[in-house]
N, C-alpha and C positions, 0 to 999 in steps of 0.2 A: 504494499500499499504506500502511495505517495500522498503527502499532505502539503499543499501550498498554503501556508499561513501568512496572510497579507494584512497590512494596516491600511486604513482608509487614506484617501488623498487629503491634501491640505484644505483647511477651512479658513475663513477670515480670522477666527479666534486663534488658530495656530499661527498665522502670519503675525498677529499682534502680540503673541506671547501670553494669551489669556488661558487660565486653567479651564479646561473643557472636559466635563465628565458626561453626565447624562442629559445635559441640555442638547436639544436636537438642532445643532448648527449645520447648515448645508455646506457642501463643497464650494470653494471659491473657483473662479475660472482657472486658476493654476491647478487646483486639485482635480478639476474635471480633465484637464490636459494630461495630468499624471495618470489618471485612471484610464484614459484612452490609450496612453502609451503602454500601460500594463496589458490592456486588451489586445493591442497589436502584438506584444510579446507572447501572449498565450494563445494567439489566434489558431495556430495549427495543432495545439495540444488537445488530446482527448481528455475531457473532464467528465467523470461519472456523476458527481454530485457537487453542489455548491451550497454553503450555508453562510449567512452573514448576521451580524448584529442588526436589530431592527432600526437602529438610529440611521437617519437618512444618509449621513456621510459615508457609512460603511455599506449600506444597502445599495446606494447609487454607484459607489466604487465597484461593487461586485457586478452590477448590471453592465457597466462599461467594460469590465474585465471579461465578462462572458460574451458580450456581443450578441450574436444571433442565438446563443445558447442560454439567454437570460431566463427562459422558462424553467431551467433547472433550479433556480434559486429558491431556497427556503430561508426563513429567519429564525433565530433562537434568542430570546431575551437573556439567556445565560451568558451571551457574548457581549453584552453591553459594557461600556466603559465604566471604570470606577466612579462611584458617586462621590463627588467632591464636596457635597453639602454647601456650607457657607463660602467655600472658596470658588464656587462656579462663577466664571466670567471675570474673575479678578486677575490683575497683573501681579507678578512676583513682588514688585515694590509695594503694592497695596496690601498684600498678605504680610509682607515683612513688617509693615507698620501696625497691623492689627493682631497678628498671631505669630510673632517671631520665633518662639521656641518650637512650635509645631513645624514651621517651615524648615528650621534648622534640622530637626529630626527627620523630616521627609527627605532631605538631601543626604543626611549622614547615617540614619538608621531607619529606613522607610518601613521596615517590618514592624516597627513599634507604633506606627501612626494610625489613629482612628480619625478619619476626616470629620470636621466639626459640623454640628447641626443636623437637621432633618435630612435623611437620605445619605449621610456621610458613611463611607465604608472603609474597611481596612483591606490590605492586600490579601490577607487570608480569606476574607469574605468574598473577594473577587475570584480567587482561585476555587473556592468551594462551589461556585456556580458555573465558572467558565470550564473547568476540567470536565464535569459531567456533560456539558454542552458539546465539547469536542468528542467525547466518547459517543454520544448520541449520533453525532454527524458521521462518525466512521462505522456505525453498525451495519453489518452485512456487506461491506465492500470487500472485494477480492484482492489478491496479491498484486495484480496489475492495474488496479483502479487508482485514479487520481481524484483527490478531494480538494476543493478550493474553499478555504475559510477566510472571511474578511472581517476583521475585528478592530481592536484599538490598541493603543500603546501599552497601557497597564495590563490589559488582558493578555496580549502577546508575551509580555515580559514575564508574567507569573507562570504561564505555560512553559516558556522556554527555560526559565530557572528550574522548574520541576524536571524537565527532560534532561537538562544538563547536570542535574544533581547538585545545584548550587543554592544556597539559602537566599531568601528574598532580600537580605541586606545587600546582596550583590546586584540588585535590580538595575543600577545605573552603570554596570560594568560593560554594557554593550548598547548599541543604538537600534532604534526602530524608526526609520525615516518614513515620510509619507509614501504610500503605496509600495513599501518595501515587501520583498518576498523572503520567507524563510522556508526552505525545503526540508521536509521531514520524511524519513522512510523507515519502514519496519513491517513486521508481520501483523501487528495489531497496534492500536493507539498506545497502549500501556508500555510498549517497548520501542517506541520511535527513536531513531537516531537523528540528530541535527546535522544535516548534510551541507546546507548553506544558511548563512545568517545575515540578515539585513542587506539583501541583494537588491539594489535599486538601479541596476545598470540600464534599465529601460528609460530612465530620465536623467541620470547623473553619471558623469565620467568617472573612471576608476579612482582618480585622485581628487574628484570634486567633493563638495560638501553638500549633502542633502539636508536642507535646513530643517531643524527640529528644535522647537523652543519649548514652551510649557506643555505639560502632559495634557 
Protein backbone atom coordinates (compact mmCIF):
# COMPACT_ATOMS: atom_id res chain seq x y z
CA UNK A 1 0.00 0.00 0.00
CA UNK A 2 1.15 3.50 -0.83
CA UNK A 3 -0.15 6.53 1.03
CA UNK A 4 0.33 10.05 -0.29
CA UNK A 5 -0.12 12.25 2.77
CA UNK A 6 -0.45 15.85 1.59
CA UNK A 7 -1.01 19.20 3.21
CA UNK A 8 -3.47 21.74 1.80
CA UNK A 9 -2.35 24.72 -0.27
CA UNK A 10 -1.66 28.20 1.02
CA UNK A 11 -4.48 30.34 2.43
CA UNK A 12 -4.54 34.10 3.11
CA UNK A 13 -4.03 33.37 6.81
CA UNK A 14 -0.98 31.22 6.02
CA UNK A 15 0.49 34.07 3.98
CA UNK A 16 -0.15 36.55 6.81
CA UNK A 17 1.23 34.20 9.49
CA UNK A 18 -2.07 33.84 11.34
CA UNK A 19 -2.74 30.79 13.49
CA UNK A 20 -5.22 28.72 11.54
CA UNK A 21 -6.97 25.76 13.05
CA UNK A 22 -10.59 24.84 12.51
CA UNK A 23 -11.70 28.16 11.04
CA UNK A 24 -12.72 27.35 7.46
CA UNK A 25 -10.34 29.63 5.57
CA UNK A 26 -10.31 29.05 1.77
CA UNK A 27 -7.29 28.68 -0.46
CA UNK A 28 -5.63 31.83 -1.77
CA UNK A 29 -4.88 32.17 -5.50
CA UNK A 30 -1.34 31.00 -4.68
CA UNK A 31 -2.80 27.99 -2.85
CA UNK A 32 -5.01 27.12 -5.80
CA UNK A 33 -1.98 27.27 -8.11
CA UNK A 34 -0.07 24.98 -5.74
CA UNK A 35 -2.97 22.52 -5.70
CA UNK A 36 -3.20 22.57 -9.50
CA UNK A 37 0.55 21.87 -9.67
CA UNK A 38 0.03 18.92 -7.34
CA UNK A 39 -2.73 17.68 -9.61
CA UNK A 40 -0.44 17.87 -12.62
CA UNK A 41 2.20 15.90 -10.74
CA UNK A 42 -0.31 13.18 -9.84
CA UNK A 43 -2.17 13.21 -13.16
CA UNK A 44 -0.83 9.89 -14.46
CA UNK A 45 -0.89 8.14 -11.08
CA UNK A 46 -3.49 5.47 -10.33
CA UNK A 47 -5.27 6.42 -7.09
CA UNK A 48 -7.65 3.91 -5.53
CA UNK A 49 -9.10 6.12 -2.81
CA UNK A 50 -8.89 9.71 -1.60
CA UNK A 51 -9.87 11.17 1.78
CA UNK A 52 -9.55 14.76 2.99
CA UNK A 53 -10.34 16.93 5.95
CA UNK A 54 -13.76 18.54 5.44
CA UNK A 55 -12.26 22.03 5.85
CA UNK A 56 -12.44 23.67 2.43
CA UNK A 57 -8.71 24.36 2.11
CA UNK A 58 -7.99 20.62 2.33
CA UNK A 59 -11.06 19.43 0.45
CA UNK A 60 -10.50 21.80 -2.49
CA UNK A 61 -6.79 20.95 -2.59
CA UNK A 62 -7.76 17.29 -2.89
CA UNK A 63 -10.23 18.07 -5.68
CA UNK A 64 -7.54 19.92 -7.65
CA UNK A 65 -5.07 17.11 -6.96
CA UNK A 66 -7.50 14.49 -8.25
CA UNK A 67 -8.71 16.41 -11.31
CA UNK A 68 -11.14 14.21 -13.27
CA UNK A 69 -10.99 11.63 -10.46
CA UNK A 70 -12.52 14.03 -7.90
CA UNK A 71 -15.51 11.68 -7.57
CA UNK A 72 -13.25 9.42 -5.50
CA UNK A 73 -13.05 11.96 -2.70
CA UNK A 74 -14.52 11.38 0.75
CA UNK A 75 -14.04 13.54 3.84
CA UNK A 76 -13.37 12.58 7.45
CA UNK A 77 -13.64 15.08 10.33
CA UNK A 78 -10.90 13.18 12.15
CA UNK A 79 -8.46 14.83 9.74
CA UNK A 80 -9.39 18.41 10.69
CA UNK A 81 -6.62 20.74 11.87
CA UNK A 82 -5.84 21.22 15.55
CA UNK A 83 -8.37 23.44 17.31
CA UNK A 84 -6.43 26.56 18.28
CA UNK A 85 -9.20 27.90 20.49
CA UNK A 86 -8.52 31.51 21.46
CA UNK A 87 -5.45 31.64 19.21
CA UNK A 88 -7.50 31.30 16.00
CA UNK A 89 -6.74 34.10 13.56
CA UNK A 90 -4.05 35.73 15.69
CA UNK A 91 -0.50 36.62 14.65
CA UNK A 92 2.40 35.28 16.72
CA UNK A 93 3.08 38.79 18.02
CA UNK A 94 -0.50 39.11 19.23
CA UNK A 95 -0.30 35.76 21.00
CA UNK A 96 3.05 36.70 22.51
CA UNK A 97 1.43 39.76 24.08
CA UNK A 98 -1.55 37.83 25.45
CA UNK A 99 -0.27 34.32 26.22
CA UNK A 100 3.56 34.39 26.21
CA UNK A 101 4.23 31.33 28.38
CA UNK A 102 1.97 29.06 26.35
CA UNK A 103 3.46 30.31 23.09
CA UNK A 104 6.96 29.61 24.42
CA UNK A 105 5.89 26.10 25.39
CA UNK A 106 4.31 25.58 21.96
CA UNK A 107 7.69 26.24 20.39
CA UNK A 108 9.86 24.45 22.95
CA UNK A 109 7.65 21.66 24.36
CA UNK A 110 4.58 21.41 22.10
CA UNK A 111 3.49 18.10 23.61
CA UNK A 112 2.67 19.90 26.87
CA UNK A 113 0.31 22.50 25.39
CA UNK A 114 -3.46 22.53 25.61
CA UNK A 115 -4.74 25.27 23.32
CA UNK A 116 -6.76 27.84 25.31
CA UNK A 117 -10.49 28.39 25.27
CA UNK A 118 -13.43 26.63 23.69
CA UNK A 119 -12.40 24.04 21.13
CA UNK A 120 -8.71 24.21 22.03
CA UNK A 121 -6.90 20.88 21.61
CA UNK A 122 -3.62 19.22 22.50
CA UNK A 123 -1.43 17.29 20.07
CA UNK A 124 -2.47 14.04 21.74
CA UNK A 125 -6.12 14.86 21.13
CA UNK A 126 -5.34 15.55 17.48
CA UNK A 127 -3.53 12.23 17.15
CA UNK A 128 -6.32 10.34 18.92
CA UNK A 129 -8.76 11.33 16.16
CA UNK A 130 -6.40 11.60 13.17
CA UNK A 131 -4.78 8.17 13.45
CA UNK A 132 -8.12 6.28 13.43
CA UNK A 133 -9.15 8.41 10.44
CA UNK A 134 -6.03 7.28 8.58
CA UNK A 135 -6.73 3.66 9.53
CA UNK A 136 -10.31 4.00 8.23
CA UNK A 137 -9.03 5.50 4.99
CA UNK A 138 -6.77 2.53 4.38
CA UNK A 139 -9.26 -0.23 5.19
CA UNK A 140 -9.58 -2.82 2.43
CA UNK A 141 -6.85 -1.43 0.19
CA UNK A 142 -4.51 -3.88 -1.48
CA UNK A 143 -0.75 -4.05 -1.65
CA UNK A 144 -0.61 -2.20 -4.98
CA UNK A 145 -3.21 0.45 -4.15
CA UNK A 146 -2.48 4.14 -3.62
CA UNK A 147 -4.37 6.27 -1.10
CA UNK A 148 -4.36 10.07 -1.22
CA UNK A 149 -4.94 11.83 2.12
CA UNK A 150 -5.09 15.64 2.24
CA UNK A 151 -4.96 17.11 5.73
CA UNK A 152 -3.20 19.82 7.72
CA UNK A 153 0.11 20.76 9.30
CA UNK A 154 -0.44 19.52 12.85
CA UNK A 155 -2.34 16.43 11.65
CA UNK A 156 0.45 15.43 9.29
CA UNK A 157 3.09 16.10 11.91
CA UNK A 158 1.57 13.91 14.63
CA UNK A 159 1.02 11.08 12.15
CA UNK A 160 4.60 11.36 10.88
CA UNK A 161 6.02 11.54 14.41
CA UNK A 162 4.17 8.32 15.23
CA UNK A 163 5.42 6.52 12.11
CA UNK A 164 8.98 7.74 12.63
CA UNK A 165 8.89 6.68 16.27
CA UNK A 166 9.75 10.14 17.60
CA UNK A 167 7.95 12.00 20.42
CA UNK A 168 5.66 14.94 19.76
CA UNK A 169 8.26 17.24 21.35
CA UNK A 170 10.18 16.79 18.07
CA UNK A 171 7.20 18.14 16.12
CA UNK A 172 9.18 21.07 14.71
CA UNK A 173 12.10 18.89 13.59
CA UNK A 174 10.82 18.69 10.01
CA UNK A 175 8.71 20.86 7.71
CA UNK A 176 5.29 20.53 6.10
CA UNK A 177 5.06 23.06 3.29
CA UNK A 178 1.84 23.92 1.42
CA UNK A 179 0.70 21.00 -0.79
CA UNK A 180 3.71 19.00 0.28
CA UNK A 181 3.71 15.25 -0.32
CA UNK A 182 4.82 12.62 2.18
CA UNK A 183 5.10 9.16 0.63
CA UNK A 184 4.38 6.26 2.98
CA UNK A 185 4.59 2.58 2.03
CA UNK A 186 3.83 -0.68 3.81
CA UNK A 187 1.66 -3.76 4.06
CA UNK A 188 -0.81 -2.00 6.36
CA UNK A 189 -1.32 1.42 7.92
CA UNK A 190 0.18 0.35 11.25
CA UNK A 191 3.52 -0.55 9.64
CA UNK A 192 4.02 2.20 7.07
CA UNK A 193 7.54 3.39 6.30
CA UNK A 194 8.23 7.05 5.54
CA UNK A 195 9.76 7.00 2.06
CA UNK A 196 9.60 10.73 1.21
CA UNK A 197 9.11 13.63 3.60
CA UNK A 198 7.97 17.17 2.72
CA UNK A 199 8.38 16.73 -1.04
CA UNK A 200 7.11 19.89 -2.72
CA UNK A 201 9.05 19.60 -5.96
CA UNK A 202 5.89 20.33 -7.98
CA UNK A 203 6.07 24.01 -6.97
CA UNK A 204 9.45 24.66 -5.31
CA UNK A 205 13.00 24.13 -6.59
CA UNK A 206 15.26 21.72 -4.71
CA UNK A 207 17.08 24.47 -2.83
CA UNK A 208 14.12 26.86 -2.75
CA UNK A 209 12.12 27.76 0.31
CA UNK A 210 8.49 26.66 0.42
CA UNK A 211 7.02 29.34 2.66
CA UNK A 212 5.50 28.06 5.86
CA UNK A 213 4.67 30.44 8.65
CA UNK A 214 2.12 29.98 11.44
CA UNK A 215 0.45 26.61 11.90
